[in-house]
C-alpha positions as CSV (number, residue, x, y, z in Angstrom):
1,X,-15.8,36.9,-52.8
2,X,-17.6,37.2,-49.5
3,X,-15.1,39.9,-48.5
4,X,-15.7,41.9,-51.7
5,X,-19.4,41.8,-51.1
6,X,-18.8,43.2,-47.7
7,X,-16.7,46.1,-49.0
8,X,-19.6,46.7,-51.5
9,X,-22.1,47.0,-48.7
10,X,-19.7,49.4,-46.9
11,X,-19.6,51.5,-50.2
12,X,-23.3,51.5,-50.2
13,X,-23.5,52.7,-46.7
14,X,-21.0,55.4,-47.3
15,X,-22.7,56.6,-50.5
16,X,-26.2,56.7,-48.8
17,X,-24.7,58.5,-45.8
18,X,-23.2,61.2,-48.0
19,X,-26.3,62.0,-50.0
20,X,-29.0,61.2,-47.3
21,X,-29.9,64.8,-46.7
22,X,-31.0,65.1,-50.4
23,X,-33.7,62.6,-49.9
24,X,-34.7,64.0,-46.5
25,X,-34.2,67.7,-47.3
26,X,-37.5,69.1,-46.2
27,X,-38.0,66.9,-43.3
28,X,-34.6,67.8,-41.8
29,X,-35.1,71.5,-42.4
30,X,-38.4,71.4,-40.5
31,X,-36.9,69.4,-37.7
32,X,-33.9,71.6,-37.2
33,X,-35.8,74.8,-38.1
34,X,-33.5,75.9,-40.9
35,X,-34.1,76.5,-44.6
36,X,-33.8,73.7,-47.2
37,X,-30.8,75.6,-48.7
38,X,-28.9,75.2,-45.4
39,X,-29.5,71.5,-45.4
40,X,-28.3,71.4,-49.0
41,X,-25.0,72.7,-47.7
42,X,-24.7,69.5,-45.8
43,X,-24.2,67.7,-49.1
44,X,-22.3,70.3,-51.2
45,X,-20.0,71.5,-48.3
46,X,-19.4,67.8,-47.5
47,X,-18.2,67.2,-51.1
48,X,-15.9,70.2,-51.1
49,X,-14.4,69.3,-47.8
50,X,-13.7,65.7,-49.0
51,X,-12.0,67.4,-52.1
52,X,-9.7,69.3,-50.0
53,X,-8.8,66.7,-47.4
54,X,-8.8,63.3,-49.3
55,X,-5.1,63.6,-50.4
56,X,-3.4,64.6,-47.2
57,X,-5.5,62.5,-44.9
58,X,-4.8,59.4,-47.1
59,X,-1.1,60.1,-46.8
60,X,-1.3,60.5,-43.1
61,X,-3.0,57.2,-42.7
62,X,-0.8,55.3,-45.1
63,X,0.8,53.3,-42.4
64,X,-2.3,52.0,-40.7
65,X,-3.2,48.5,-41.3
66,X,-6.0,48.4,-43.9
67,X,-8.2,46.1,-41.8
68,X,-8.1,48.5,-38.9
69,X,-8.5,51.5,-41.1
70,X,-11.6,50.2,-43.0
71,X,-13.2,48.9,-39.8
72,X,-12.5,52.3,-38.1
73,X,-14.1,54.2,-40.8
74,X,-17.2,52.0,-40.9
75,X,-17.4,52.6,-37.1
76,X,-17.2,56.3,-37.7
77,X,-19.9,56.2,-40.3
78,X,-22.2,54.3,-38.0
79,X,-21.5,56.4,-34.9
80,X,-22.0,59.8,-36.8
81,X,-25.2,58.6,-38.5
82,X,-26.6,57.5,-35.1
83,X,-25.5,60.7,-33.5
84,X,-27.3,62.7,-36.3
85,X,-30.5,61.0,-35.4
86,X,-30.5,62.7,-32.0
87,X,-29.2,66.2,-32.8
88,X,-31.5,69.2,-32.1
89,X,-29.7,72.0,-33.8
90,X,-28.1,72.6,-37.1
91,X,-24.6,73.6,-35.9
92,X,-24.2,70.2,-34.2
93,X,-25.4,68.5,-37.5
94,X,-22.8,70.4,-39.5
95,X,-20.0,69.5,-37.0
96,X,-20.9,65.8,-37.3
97,X,-21.0,66.0,-41.1
98,X,-17.6,67.6,-41.1
99,X,-16.3,64.6,-39.0
100,X,-17.7,62.2,-41.6
101,X,-16.3,64.2,-44.5
102,X,-12.8,63.8,-43.1
103,X,-13.2,60.0,-43.1
104,X,-15.1,59.8,-46.5
105,X,-12.0,60.7,-48.6
106,X,-9.9,58.2,-46.9
107,X,-12.5,55.4,-47.5
108,X,-12.9,56.0,-51.1
109,X,-9.2,56.3,-51.5
110,X,-8.4,52.8,-50.0
111,X,-11.4,50.8,-50.9
112,X,-10.3,50.0,-54.4
113,X,-6.7,49.1,-53.3
114,X,-8.2,46.9,-50.5
115,X,-10.4,45.1,-53.0
116,X,-7.4,44.4,-55.2
117,X,-5.5,42.9,-52.3
118,X,-8.3,40.8,-51.2
119,X,-8.7,39.4,-54.7
120,X,-5.2,39.2,-56.3
121,X,-6.2,36.5,-58.8
122,X,-8.7,38.6,-60.7
123,X,-8.3,41.6,-62.9
124,X,-8.0,45.0,-61.2
125,X,-11.1,46.4,-62.9
126,X,-13.2,43.4,-61.9
127,X,-12.2,43.7,-58.2
128,X,-12.9,47.4,-58.2
129,X,-16.3,46.7,-59.9
130,X,-17.2,44.4,-57.1
131,X,-16.3,47.0,-54.5
132,X,-18.2,49.7,-56.4
133,X,-21.4,47.6,-57.0
134,X,-22.6,49.3,-53.8
135,X,-22.4,52.7,-55.4
136,X,-24.7,51.5,-58.3
137,X,-27.1,49.9,-55.7
138,X,-27.0,53.0,-53.6
139,X,-28.1,55.2,-56.5
140,X,-30.7,52.7,-57.6
141,X,-32.4,51.9,-54.3
142,X,-30.6,53.4,-51.3
143,X,-31.8,57.0,-51.6
144,X,-35.5,56.0,-52.4
145,X,-35.4,53.6,-49.5
146,X,-34.0,56.3,-47.0
147,X,-36.6,58.7,-48.3
148,X,-39.4,56.1,-47.8
149,X,-38.2,55.5,-44.3
150,X,-38.1,59.2,-43.6
151,X,-41.8,59.4,-44.8
152,X,-43.0,56.5,-42.7
153,X,-41.0,56.8,-39.5
154,X,-39.3,60.2,-39.7
155,X,-35.8,61.4,-40.7
156,X,-34.3,60.5,-37.5
157,X,-35.3,56.8,-38.0
158,X,-33.6,57.0,-41.5
159,X,-30.3,58.1,-39.9
160,X,-30.6,55.4,-37.2
161,X,-31.2,52.8,-39.8
162,X,-28.2,53.7,-41.9
163,X,-26.1,54.0,-38.7
164,X,-27.2,50.4,-37.6
165,X,-26.2,49.1,-41.1
166,X,-22.8,50.7,-40.9
167,X,-22.1,49.1,-37.5
168,X,-23.2,45.8,-38.8
169,X,-20.7,46.0,-41.6
170,X,-18.1,47.2,-39.1
171,X,-18.6,43.9,-37.2
172,X,-18.4,41.9,-40.3
173,X,-15.1,43.7,-41.3
174,X,-13.6,42.8,-38.0
175,X,-14.5,39.1,-38.5
176,X,-13.9,38.7,-42.3
177,X,-11.0,41.0,-43.2
178,X,-7.4,39.6,-42.7
179,X,-4.6,41.7,-41.5
180,X,-3.4,44.0,-44.2
181,X,-0.1,45.8,-43.1
182,X,0.6,48.9,-45.0
183,X,3.9,50.8,-45.4
184,X,3.8,54.4,-44.1
185,X,4.6,56.9,-46.8
186,X,6.3,60.3,-46.0
187,X,3.9,63.1,-46.3
188,X,5.3,64.9,-49.4
189,X,2.5,66.5,-51.3
190,X,4.8,68.7,-53.3
191,X,6.6,65.6,-54.7
192,X,3.3,64.1,-55.8
193,X,2.1,67.4,-57.3
194,X,5.3,67.6,-59.3
195,X,4.5,64.3,-61.0
196,X,2.2,65.1,-64.0
197,X,0.4,61.8,-63.7
198,X,-1.1,62.6,-60.4
199,X,-2.4,66.1,-61.6
200,X,-3.7,64.4,-64.7
201,X,-5.7,61.8,-62.7
202,X,-7.3,64.6,-60.6
203,X,-8.1,66.9,-63.5
204,X,-9.5,64.1,-65.8
205,X,-11.6,62.7,-63.0
206,X,-13.0,66.2,-62.1
207,X,-13.9,67.0,-65.7
208,X,-15.7,63.6,-66.3
209,X,-17.6,64.0,-63.1
210,X,-18.6,67.6,-63.7
211,X,-19.8,66.6,-67.1
212,X,-22.0,63.9,-65.5
213,X,-23.3,65.8,-62.4
214,X,-23.9,69.0,-64.3
215,X,-27.0,67.2,-65.7
216,X,-27.5,64.4,-63.2
217,X,-27.9,66.5,-60.2
218,X,-31.0,68.0,-62.0
219,X,-32.3,64.8,-63.6
220,X,-35.8,65.4,-62.2
221,X,-36.4,68.8,-63.7
222,X,-34.9,67.6,-66.9
223,X,-37.4,64.7,-67.0
224,X,-40.3,67.0,-66.1
225,X,-39.5,69.7,-68.7
226,X,-38.0,68.0,-71.8
227,X,-39.9,64.7,-72.2
228,X,-42.7,66.0,-69.9
229,X,-42.6,62.7,-67.9
230,X,-45.5,62.5,-65.6
231,X,-44.7,62.9,-61.9
232,X,-45.9,59.3,-61.2
233,X,-43.4,57.9,-63.7
234,X,-40.3,59.7,-62.4
235,X,-39.6,57.2,-59.5
236,X,-39.9,54.3,-62.1
237,X,-37.6,56.1,-64.5
238,X,-35.0,56.7,-61.8
239,X,-35.3,53.0,-60.7
240,X,-34.6,52.0,-64.4
241,X,-31.6,54.3,-64.3
242,X,-30.4,52.7,-61.1
243,X,-31.0,49.0,-62.4
244,X,-29.1,49.8,-65.6
245,X,-26.3,51.2,-63.5
246,X,-26.0,48.0,-61.7
247,X,-25.6,46.2,-64.9
248,X,-23.2,48.7,-66.3
249,X,-21.1,48.3,-63.2
250,X,-21.0,44.5,-63.7
251,X,-20.3,44.7,-67.3
252,X,-17.7,47.5,-67.2
253,X,-15.6,45.4,-64.6
254,X,-15.4,42.5,-67.2
255,X,-14.8,44.3,-70.5
256,X,-11.3,43.3,-71.9
257,X,-10.0,47.0,-72.3
258,X,-8.1,49.5,-70.3
259,X,-9.9,51.6,-67.8
260,X,-8.7,54.7,-69.8
261,X,-10.5,53.5,-72.9
262,X,-13.6,52.7,-70.8
263,X,-13.7,56.3,-69.5
264,X,-13.5,57.6,-73.2
265,X,-16.3,55.3,-74.2
266,X,-18.4,56.4,-71.3
267,X,-17.8,60.0,-71.7
268,X,-18.7,59.8,-75.4
269,X,-21.9,57.8,-74.5
270,X,-22.8,60.6,-72.0
271,X,-22.9,63.0,-75.0
272,X,-25.0,60.5,-76.9
273,X,-27.4,60.0,-74.0
274,X,-28.1,63.8,-73.9
275,X,-28.9,63.6,-77.6
276,X,-31.3,60.9,-76.8
277,X,-32.9,63.1,-74.0
278,X,-33.3,66.0,-76.5
279,X,-34.9,63.6,-79.0
280,X,-37.2,62.5,-76.2
281,X,-38.7,66.0,-76.3
282,X,-40.4,65.1,-79.7
283,X,-40.7,61.2,-79.0
284,X,-41.2,60.9,-75.1
285,X,-40.9,57.0,-75.2
286,X,-37.1,57.5,-75.9
287,X,-36.7,58.6,-72.3
288,X,-36.7,54.9,-71.3
289,X,-33.8,54.3,-73.6
290,X,-32.0,57.4,-72.3
291,X,-32.3,56.1,-68.6
292,X,-30.8,52.7,-69.6
293,X,-27.9,54.5,-71.5
294,X,-27.4,57.1,-68.9
295,X,-27.5,54.6,-66.0
296,X,-24.9,52.5,-67.5
297,X,-22.7,55.6,-68.3
298,X,-23.0,56.8,-64.7
299,X,-22.0,53.5,-63.1
300,X,-18.9,53.3,-65.4
301,X,-18.0,56.9,-64.5
302,X,-18.2,56.0,-60.8
303,X,-15.9,53.0,-61.2
304,X,-13.5,53.6,-64.0
305,X,-11.5,56.7,-62.7
306,X,-10.1,54.8,-59.6
307,X,-9.2,51.8,-61.9
308,X,-7.5,54.1,-64.3
309,X,-5.6,55.8,-61.4
310,X,-4.3,52.4,-60.2
311,X,-3.3,51.5,-63.8
312,X,-1.3,54.6,-64.2
313,X,0.4,54.5,-60.7
314,X,0.5,50.8,-59.7
315,X,3.3,51.4,-57.3
316,X,1.4,54.1,-55.5
317,X,-2.1,53.0,-55.8
318,X,-3.6,54.8,-52.7
319,X,-2.0,58.1,-53.5
320,X,-3.4,57.8,-57.1
321,X,-6.8,57.0,-55.8
322,X,-6.7,59.8,-53.3
323,X,-6.1,62.3,-56.4
324,X,-9.0,60.6,-58.1
325,X,-11.3,61.0,-55.0
326,X,-10.3,64.6,-54.8
327,X,-11.2,65.2,-58.5
328,X,-14.4,63.2,-58.1
329,X,-15.7,65.2,-55.2
330,X,-14.6,68.6,-56.7
331,X,-16.5,67.3,-59.9
332,X,-19.7,66.6,-57.8
333,X,-19.6,70.2,-56.3
334,X,-18.6,71.8,-59.4
335,X,-21.1,70.0,-61.6
336,X,-24.0,70.8,-59.1
337,X,-23.0,74.5,-59.1
338,X,-22.6,74.7,-63.0
339,X,-25.8,72.8,-63.6
340,X,-27.8,75.0,-61.2
341,X,-26.5,78.3,-62.6
342,X,-27.2,77.1,-66.1
343,X,-30.6,75.8,-65.4
344,X,-31.7,79.0,-63.7
345,X,-30.2,81.2,-66.4
346,X,-30.9,79.3,-69.7
347,X,-33.2,76.3,-69.0
348,X,-32.9,72.6,-69.3
349,X,-31.5,72.2,-72.8
350,X,-28.6,74.5,-71.9
351,X,-27.8,72.2,-69.0
352,X,-27.5,69.2,-71.5
353,X,-25.4,71.4,-73.8
354,X,-23.0,72.4,-71.1
355,X,-22.7,68.9,-69.8
356,X,-22.0,67.7,-73.3
357,X,-19.4,70.4,-73.8
358,X,-17.6,69.6,-70.6
359,X,-17.6,66.0,-71.7
360,X,-15.9,66.8,-74.9
361,X,-13.2,68.7,-73.0
362,X,-12.7,65.7,-70.8
363,X,-12.3,63.6,-74.0
364,X,-9.6,66.2,-75.2
365,X,-7.7,65.9,-71.9
366,X,-8.0,62.1,-72.0
367,X,-6.5,62.2,-75.4
368,X,-3.7,64.6,-74.4
369,X,-3.0,62.4,-71.3
370,X,-1.6,59.7,-73.4
371,X,1.6,61.8,-73.6
372,X,1.7,62.1,-69.8
373,X,1.3,58.3,-69.6
374,X,3.9,57.6,-72.1
375,X,6.3,59.9,-70.4
376,X,5.8,58.2,-67.1
377,X,6.4,54.7,-68.8
378,X,9.6,55.9,-70.3
379,X,10.8,57.5,-67.0
């Protein structure tokens, strides 16, 4: 169990590292003498690059011992974060973020499989849930913590802190993880793309995450304009969201149902949570209920797609997870873009409507996917 906790801390570090520029947006912009929009590209561009490289880089590293690979990726995160603390121009920061993005897709593609190998006696969903607890904790407290460090000590200190944390987990990985030999797989993307199950994994994950991030990316303006939540309450509401997400991550890994069914329930619950948000426009107190429901939904959506990918392709878990990671990061970028366009053109209620509409499309794809799954089992 200690090893799973260590993986969870590593996931926390990677999540915070990915989205850290969001919490330090203005400070980084001022420090590097660029616009906030350019700093925003350090996150959105990062997500798109991960989406493009996760599959081929995971296949290229398929033969590397998983202990060595996980430790190396944590070393990469720590080294890049510390280097970012000392950059003096935007171009160098962008290069460092590109280096980090290349490792990001590999880390998220292998972490679920490593968790399952470390805990073979517990269900796949529970092992994955342990590894992804760090994601829920990161959304709950990591970003606010980094933002607070930036305010107290400066944005460079925030990068140094995150980098030091990554190096500490790197050292723990060297001590705690056993050797985990891996079998090198031939780089044959065309073969994988010809298998409908892998395309299905990527498309379903992308739609689920677009539905979530179309609204979640703009959760603060939604809270300000629909239930008219006072500014002083927004950090508390986000904390409730994060704490509920931690609980959802724990419960989701223990429910006696398939990951596919869990995705369906969570996607339907996302639509319901948007209905609660709309109702909070008339009864503002409902916003607290919405943060609990949405927090649980968000946690399950972070965890369940990789579990589902491994259920669908148990003999090629890392390849399946890499397709899920590709869909996930494409979904983050696509959701942020979609939500931003809709918010500017039609307002907050339209954002919720678009998010709900994409969620319904994801449910349709999930339903249609049963034919893909049955065809694979028969084959």
